[in-house]
N, C-alpha and C positions, 0 to 999 in steps of 0.2 A: 443508632445506626447499626446495621448488620456487618458482621465481620467477613463473611464469605459471599461470593456471587457464583452461581452456576448457570451456564448457558445450556439449556436442555430443550431438545426437540421432542415434542409429544404429538404424534400424528402430523398434521399439516402445519403446526405452529411451533415456532422456536422462540423461547422467552428467557429472560434472565430472572432467576429466583435467588432471593437473598435469605441469609440466616446466620445466626451465631454459631451453629454447629450443623452437622449433616442432617440430623433428624428435623431440625427447624426448616431446612430447605425442603425436605420432603413434605412436611406439614403444609408449607406454602403451596407446593404443587397440588397437594390433595384438595385444596380449596377449589381446584378446577377439574381434577381428574382423580377419581377414587380408584386407586390401584387394586384394592381388595376386590371390588366389584369387577374390575377388568379381569382379574385372575379367575374369579368364579365363572364369569361369562365365557372367558377364553377356554377354560377346561371343558365346558359344555359344547362350545360352538366351533372352536378351531380344529383344523384337521391334525392328523398325527404329525404332519410336517412341522407344525408350530409348537408342539407340546414341549420340546426341549427349550424353546425360548420362554415358555411359561414356567418351566422349572427354574430358569435364571431369575425370573421375576419373583417367584415364590421364595427363593433363597434370599433375595434382596429384601423382600418384605419381612422375612423372619428376623433378619438383622435389625430392620427398622423397628419392628414391634418389640424386639428385645433391647432396644436403645443401645445397640452396639455398632451402628453404622459408622464408617470412617469416611473422610473426604476421598480416600482412594476408591471406596465403594461407589461414591457418587461419580467420580471420574470414569469409572469402569462401566457405567450404565451403557449397554449396547444391546438392546432387545428389539427384535424385528418380528412383528406380527402381521397378519393379513390386513388388519385395519390401520396399521401405521407403526411407526418406530417410536421407541423411547431411547434416546441417545443423548449422552452428555457430550457437548462439543468443547467445553472449556470450564475450568474452575479457577478463580483467582481470589486473592484477598482484596477487599474493598479498602483502598488506601484513604478514602474520604470518611470512613466510619470512625 
């Protein structure tokens, strides 16, 4: 069983993702949404208005790829793009794990 649960909104969907650590939670999300692809496409297609939000996503992904994400980073997910949001609504410890 997974230790943590994060309730994360990605576009029109909000789901609970589980993992033993922050990187595992993001790997779970990436089975549905490729953040690296989103970043590349966003850099090409988003207006200047959203480039700062993409900077936040890029900094988050740098930590993810560097295996240095913390649960605070997950809790702080609050990215708003023209095609939808990436927002963490809650993180908790799975007491049933």
